C-alpha positions as CSV (number, residue, x, y, z in Angstrom):
1,M,186.9,111.9,185.0
2,I,186.1,110.9,181.5
3,T,182.5,109.8,181.0
4,R,181.2,108.2,177.8
5,T,177.7,109.0,176.5
6,R,175.4,106.0,176.9
7,L,173.5,104.5,174.0
8,A,170.2,105.0,175.9
9,A,170.9,108.6,176.4
10,G,171.6,109.0,172.7
11,A,168.3,107.4,171.8
12,C,166.4,109.7,174.2
13,A,168.1,112.7,172.7
14,L,167.2,111.5,169.2
15,L,163.6,111.1,170.1
16,A,163.5,114.5,171.7
17,A,165.0,116.0,168.6
18,L,162.5,114.3,166.4
19,A,159.6,115.4,168.6
20,G,160.7,119.1,168.5
21,G,162.7,119.2,165.3
22,I,161.1,122.3,164.0
23,A,162.3,124.3,167.0
24,F,166.0,123.4,166.5
25,P,168.4,125.0,164.0
26,A,169.5,122.9,161.1
27,A,173.1,122.7,162.3
28,A,172.1,121.3,165.6
29,S,169.8,118.7,164.1
30,T,172.6,117.3,162.0
31,G,174.8,116.7,165.0
32,E,177.6,119.0,163.7
33,P,179.9,120.7,166.2
34,T,178.7,124.0,167.3
35,G,182.1,125.6,167.3
36,E,183.2,127.2,170.5
37,D,183.0,124.1,172.7
38,A,184.4,121.6,170.1
39,P,187.5,119.7,171.2
40,K,190.7,121.2,169.8
41,V,194.1,119.6,169.0
42,D,197.3,121.2,167.9
43,L,199.9,118.8,166.5
44,V,203.3,120.4,167.0
45,L,205.9,118.7,164.8
46,D,209.7,119.1,165.1
47,V,211.1,119.8,161.6
48,S,214.7,120.5,162.7
49,G,217.7,119.2,160.8
50,S,218.0,116.1,162.9
51,M,214.8,114.8,161.4
52,R,216.8,113.8,158.3
53,T,218.3,110.9,160.4
54,R,217.5,107.5,158.8
55,D,216.8,105.2,161.8
56,I,213.0,104.5,161.8
57,D,212.1,101.4,159.8
58,G,214.8,102.1,157.3
59,G,213.7,105.6,156.5
60,T,214.1,109.2,157.9
61,R,212.3,110.4,160.9
62,M,210.6,113.0,158.8
63,A,209.3,110.3,156.4
64,A,207.8,108.4,159.4
65,A,206.2,111.6,160.7
66,K,204.6,112.4,157.3
67,Q,203.3,108.9,156.9
68,A,201.8,109.0,160.4
69,F,200.3,112.4,159.8
70,N,198.6,111.3,156.6
71,E,196.9,108.3,158.4
72,V,196.0,110.4,161.4
73,L,194.4,113.1,159.2
74,D,192.3,110.4,157.6
75,A,191.1,109.1,160.9
76,T,190.5,112.4,162.8
77,P,186.9,112.5,164.1
78,E,184.6,115.1,162.4
79,E,184.0,116.9,165.7
80,V,187.7,117.6,166.4
81,R,189.1,121.0,165.5
82,L,192.6,120.1,164.4
83,G,195.7,122.3,163.6
84,I,199.3,121.7,162.8
85,R,202.2,123.8,164.0
86,T,205.9,123.3,163.1
87,L,209.1,124.2,164.8
88,G,212.5,124.5,163.0
89,A,210.9,124.3,159.5
90,D,211.9,127.5,157.9
91,Y,215.2,129.0,159.0
92,P,218.3,127.0,157.9
93,G,221.0,129.4,159.2
94,D,223.2,129.7,162.2
95,D,221.7,132.8,163.8
96,R,220.5,131.5,167.1
97,E,218.1,134.4,167.7
98,K,216.4,133.8,164.4
99,G,216.4,130.0,164.8
100,C,214.7,130.3,168.2
101,K,211.8,132.2,166.6
102,D,211.3,129.6,163.9
103,T,207.8,128.3,164.7
104,A,204.8,128.7,162.4
105,Q,201.2,127.6,162.1
106,L,201.2,125.2,159.1
107,Y,197.4,124.5,159.3
108,P,195.1,126.6,161.5
109,V,193.1,125.0,164.3
110,G,189.6,124.6,162.9
111,P,187.4,122.3,160.7
112,L,189.7,119.9,159.0
113,D,190.2,119.9,155.2
114,R,192.1,116.7,154.9
115,T,193.4,117.3,151.4
116,E,194.7,120.8,152.3
117,A,196.3,119.6,155.5
118,K,198.0,116.6,153.8
119,T,199.3,119.0,151.1
120,A,200.8,121.3,153.7
121,V,202.5,118.4,155.5
122,A,204.0,117.1,152.2
123,T,205.9,120.3,151.7
124,L,207.9,120.0,154.9
125,A,211.6,119.4,154.9
126,P,214.0,119.1,157.9
127,T,215.7,122.5,158.2
128,G,216.7,124.2,161.4
129,W,216.7,124.6,165.2
130,T,214.5,123.0,167.9
131,P,212.6,125.9,169.7
132,I,210.3,123.7,171.7
133,G,209.5,126.4,174.4
134,P,208.5,129.1,171.8
135,A,206.4,126.5,169.9
136,L,204.5,125.5,173.0
137,L,203.7,129.2,173.8
138,A,202.5,129.7,170.3
139,A,200.5,126.5,170.3
140,A,198.7,127.6,173.5
141,D,197.6,130.7,171.7
142,D,196.4,128.6,168.7
143,L,194.0,126.8,171.1
144,D,192.8,129.9,172.9
145,G,189.0,130.4,173.3
146,G,186.1,128.0,173.9
147,D,185.4,125.6,176.8
148,G,186.0,122.3,175.0
149,S,189.0,120.1,175.7
150,K,192.3,121.4,174.4
151,R,195.3,119.2,173.7
152,I,198.8,119.8,172.3
153,V,200.6,116.8,170.9
154,L,204.3,117.5,170.6
155,I,206.4,115.2,168.4
156,S,210.2,115.8,168.6
157,D,213.5,114.0,168.1
158,G,215.7,116.2,170.2
159,E,216.1,118.5,173.1
160,D,215.2,122.2,173.0
161,T,218.1,124.3,171.6
162,C,216.8,127.7,172.8
163,A,217.7,127.8,176.5
164,P,217.3,129.7,178.8
165,L,213.6,129.5,177.8
166,D,213.1,126.1,179.6
167,P,210.2,124.2,177.9
168,C,209.4,122.6,181.3
169,E,209.0,126.0,182.8
170,V,206.9,127.0,179.8
171,A,204.6,124.0,180.4
172,R,204.2,124.9,184.0
173,E,203.3,128.4,183.2
174,I,200.7,127.2,180.7
175,A,199.3,124.8,183.4
176,A,199.2,127.7,185.9
177,Q,196.9,129.7,183.6
178,G,194.1,127.3,184.4
179,I,192.9,126.9,180.8
180,G,192.5,123.2,181.0
181,L,195.2,122.5,178.3
182,T,197.0,119.1,178.2
183,I,200.4,118.6,176.5
184,D,201.3,115.1,175.4
185,T,204.8,114.4,174.1
186,L,206.2,111.8,171.8
187,G,210.0,111.3,171.5
188,L,211.4,109.8,168.3
189,V,214.3,107.4,169.0
190,P,214.9,109.2,172.3
191,S,218.0,109.8,174.3
192,T,218.0,109.9,178.1
193,A,218.1,113.7,178.2
194,M,215.4,114.1,175.7
195,R,213.2,111.6,177.5
196,Q,213.6,113.5,180.7
197,Q,212.7,116.9,179.1
198,L,209.7,115.6,177.2
199,S,208.5,113.7,180.3
200,C,208.8,116.9,182.3
201,I,206.7,118.9,179.8
202,A,203.9,116.3,179.8
203,E,203.8,115.8,183.6
204,A,203.5,119.6,184.1
205,T,200.0,119.6,182.4
206,G,198.8,116.1,183.3
207,G,199.8,114.7,179.9
208,T,201.6,111.6,178.8
209,Y,205.1,110.9,177.4
210,T,205.6,108.1,174.8
211,S,208.9,106.8,173.3
212,I,208.6,106.0,169.6
213,E,210.9,103.8,167.5
214,H,208.6,102.7,164.7
215,T,206.2,104.4,162.3
216,D,203.2,102.3,163.3
217,E,203.8,103.2,166.9
218,L,203.7,106.9,166.0
219,T,200.5,106.6,164.0
220,D,198.7,104.6,166.7
221,R,199.7,106.9,169.5
222,V,198.8,110.1,167.8
223,N,195.5,108.6,166.7
224,Q,194.8,107.6,170.4
225,L,195.5,111.1,171.6
226,V,193.4,112.8,168.9
227,D,190.5,110.4,169.7
228,R,190.9,111.1,173.4
229,A,190.4,114.8,172.8
230,A,186.9,113.9,171.4
231,D,185.9,112.1,174.6
232,P,183.5,114.2,176.8
233,V,185.4,115.4,179.8
234,V,184.7,117.3,183.0
235,T,186.5,120.5,182.6
236,P,188.1,121.8,185.9
237,V,187.3,125.3,187.0
238,A,190.3,127.4,187.9
239,T,190.0,128.9,191.4
240,E,192.4,130.6,193.9
241,G,192.4,129.5,197.5
242,A,193.1,132.0,200.3
243,D,195.5,132.0,203.2
244,A,192.7,132.0,205.7
245,C,189.1,130.7,205.8
246,A,187.6,134.1,206.2
247,K,189.0,135.2,202.8
248,A,188.4,131.9,201.0
249,P,186.2,131.4,197.9
250,T,182.9,129.6,198.4
251,L,182.8,126.5,196.2
252,E,179.8,124.5,195.0
253,S,180.0,120.8,193.8
254,G,182.5,120.5,191.0
255,L,186.1,120.0,190.0
256,Y,188.6,122.8,190.7
257,T,192.3,123.5,190.0
258,D,194.7,125.7,191.8
259,R,198.4,126.2,192.5
260,E,199.9,125.7,196.0
261,E,203.4,126.9,197.0
262,F,205.7,124.5,198.8
263,G,204.6,124.1,202.4
264,Q,201.7,126.5,201.9
265,Q,198.1,126.4,203.2
266,R,195.2,127.0,200.9
267,W,191.7,127.5,202.2
268,Y,188.3,127.1,200.6
269,R,184.7,127.3,201.9
270,V,181.7,125.0,201.2
271,D,178.1,125.5,202.5
272,V,176.5,122.3,203.8
273,L,172.8,122.1,204.8
274,P,171.4,119.8,207.5
275,G,170.8,116.3,206.0
276,Q,173.6,116.8,203.4
277,E,177.1,115.2,203.2
278,L,180.2,116.9,202.1
279,R,182.7,114.7,200.2
280,A,186.0,116.3,199.2
281,S,189.2,115.0,197.8
282,V,192.4,116.7,196.8
283,S,195.4,115.7,194.7
284,V,198.8,117.6,194.5
285,G,201.2,116.7,191.7
286,A,205.0,117.0,191.9
287,D,205.6,118.5,188.5
288,R,209.4,119.0,189.2
289,A,212.1,117.2,191.2
290,V,211.2,117.1,194.9
291,N,212.8,115.6,197.9
292,P,211.5,112.2,199.1
293,S,209.2,112.0,202.1
294,Y,206.3,114.4,201.8
295,G,202.8,114.6,202.9
296,L,199.4,116.0,202.1
297,L,196.7,117.1,204.6
298,L,193.0,117.9,204.0
299,R,191.0,119.2,206.9
300,A,187.4,120.2,207.3
301,V,187.2,122.9,210.0
302,T,184.4,125.1,211.4
303,V,184.6,128.8,210.9
304,H,185.6,129.0,214.6
305,G,188.6,126.8,213.9
306,R,187.4,123.5,215.4
307,E,188.5,120.5,213.4
308,I,185.6,118.3,212.1
309,V,187.4,115.5,210.2
310,R,190.7,115.2,208.3
311,G,192.3,113.1,205.6
312,E,196.0,112.7,205.1
313,A,198.5,110.9,203.0
314,A,202.3,110.4,202.9
315,G,204.6,109.7,200.0
316,N,208.2,108.6,199.6
317,G,209.1,109.7,196.1
318,R,207.8,106.7,194.2
319,T,204.8,108.5,192.7
320,D,204.5,112.1,191.4
321,V,200.9,112.6,192.7
322,I,199.6,112.3,196.2
323,S,195.9,112.3,197.1
324,T,193.6,112.2,200.1
325,G,189.9,112.8,200.9
326,L,187.3,113.1,203.6
327,R,183.5,112.9,204.3
328,Y,181.4,115.0,206.6
329,P,177.7,114.2,207.0
330,K,175.7,116.9,208.7
331,A,172.8,115.5,210.7
332,D,169.3,116.5,209.7
333,R,167.2,118.7,211.9
334,D,164.3,117.3,213.9
335,D,162.3,120.5,213.8
336,A,161.2,120.3,210.2
337,D,158.6,123.0,210.7
338,A,161.0,125.6,211.9
339,G,161.5,127.1,208.4
340,T,164.4,126.9,206.0
341,P,167.4,125.5,207.8
342,A,170.6,127.5,207.7
343,A,173.7,126.1,206.0
344,E,176.9,125.5,207.9
345,T,180.0,126.9,206.3
346,V,182.8,124.3,206.3
347,C,186.3,125.5,205.8
348,L,188.6,123.1,203.8
349,Q,192.3,123.5,204.4
350,V,194.9,121.9,202.1
351,T,198.5,121.7,203.3
352,N,201.5,120.0,201.7
353,S,205.0,119.3,203.0
354,F,206.8,119.0,199.7
355,S,210.3,120.5,199.5
356,V,212.9,120.9,196.7
357,A,216.7,120.9,196.6
358,S,218.5,124.1,195.9
359,G,218.4,125.2,192.3
360,V,214.9,123.9,191.6
361,K,212.4,126.7,191.0
362,T,209.5,126.9,193.4
363,T,207.2,129.0,191.2
364,P,204.6,128.6,190.0
365,G,203.3,126.5,192.8
366,L,202.5,122.8,192.6
367,P,199.3,121.8,190.6
368,L,196.4,121.1,192.9
369,E,193.1,119.5,191.9
370,L,190.2,119.7,194.4
371,T,186.9,117.7,194.0
372,V,183.9,119.0,196.0
373,D,180.6,117.0,196.1
374,V,177.6,117.9,198.4
375,V,175.0,115.2,198.3
376,D,172.1,114.0,200.3
377,G,173.4,112.5,203.5
378,P,172.9,109.0,204.9
379,S,169.9,108.2,207.1
380,D,172.1,108.2,210.2
381,A,174.7,110.9,209.8
382,D,176.1,110.5,213.3
383,D,177.2,106.9,212.5
384,V,179.0,107.6,209.2
385,A,182.5,108.9,208.7
386,S,183.1,109.3,212.5
387,F,186.9,109.5,212.7
388,G,187.0,108.2,209.2
389,L,185.7,104.7,210.1
390,G,182.1,105.2,208.9
391,R,180.0,102.1,209.7
392,G,183.2,100.3,210.6
393,W,182.4,101.4,214.2
394,W,179.9,98.5,214.3
395,L,182.6,96.0,213.2
396,L,185.1,97.5,215.6
397,G,182.6,97.1,218.5
398,V,181.9,93.5,217.5
399,L,185.6,92.7,217.4
400,V,186.2,94.3,220.8
401,L,183.3,92.4,222.4
402,A,184.5,89.1,220.8
403,G,188.0,89.7,222.1
404,F,186.7,90.4,225.6
405,L,184.6,87.2,225.6
406,A,187.5,85.2,224.2
407,G,189.7,86.5,227.0
408,L,187.2,85.5,229.7
409,L,186.8,82.0,228.2
410,W,190.6,81.5,227.9
411,G,191.0,82.6,231.5
412,W,188.3,80.2,232.8
413,L,189.8,77.3,230.8
414,S,193.3,78.0,232.2
415,R,192.0,78.1,235.8
416,L,190.1,74.9,235.2
417,R,193.2,73.1,233.8
418,F,195.3,74.3,236.8
419,A,192.6,73.1,239.3
420,V,192.5,69.6,237.6
421,W,196.3,69.4,237.7
422,R,196.5,70.2,241.4
423,T,193.9,67.5,242.3
424,H,195.9,64.9,240.5
């Protein structure tokens, strides 16, 4: 979904700006970020007591984090609005209630003053608890506002110590808000339990998890994630499907996100004109432990309930995302002079057969991503996408004919051989 700006496009934009430079504000002509839509990154650093451990390249985990942060701050692209949040940095005591509130914004998300940010990082010392869940909630607030990409990069060396506020559940709730926020996690010298928790947090929002055992690995990975935030992206639009086509939202071409309960049906509507083709795909992610053997069904149905075409897929637990798609070309009208043609409303139904074992929470629903694209149809719509074979019908017909002729030839040769054998 990530698209990079082409050099030719940049050249055209530059020529356009030069041609009409007087009409543009100074800030726009210099290429500086306009603010609200700038990409935002919040680096969330674990400063709990365990960061004193000396097991990364002969130094402490905190020393490795500070060195990595200094190099990352030097390399941060100008257009990125970067902030730093800490967890476990201020309260050294044993009061659990106070320790689980110990998260603070060390440097606010905004234009980066590299010297000021480095000075703030230099003052950090490993101190207290590991309130990952509260820190993620606060970091989501740090990134609130604007339509640009939003990314939290969590660096921790231990599990959350503030249960029952499960950080995995927190990540799912953040994803369910539909604000397009991604959480990437990095585990310093991870244990199995920590790896599972940080992986769960990342998977809930479509992020990544990385195990870190050396300072240069930490520097390189954080740099990659900050640079990724600056890449232009297609931001999904949050929508809410209905339990019936009649109540479903009408979608235009675009990328949409939703949540679907286990075994639930979600309905959406798309208008398709004669001569156009509907292309739709859907992906559902298992952001928590699910039972093996599951399926996903995407159907295109008329408003009267007649199925037009379907796409389906099955999984066996080896992947955490399952996807399928379909195409529906609507034939063009022959009576071009009959006025503006009426659009056909196509109902898209998404159904999943995921299930979970007892004890696993079923809310919020599973993350769903739906792509809708309505384009000009092919020249012969009746021949394309019929039963999902598209122009493969021609190949199928050729194969059937070839098989029939081969059967006739084999039968004739067999009879000929038998007749020759009898005469001799």
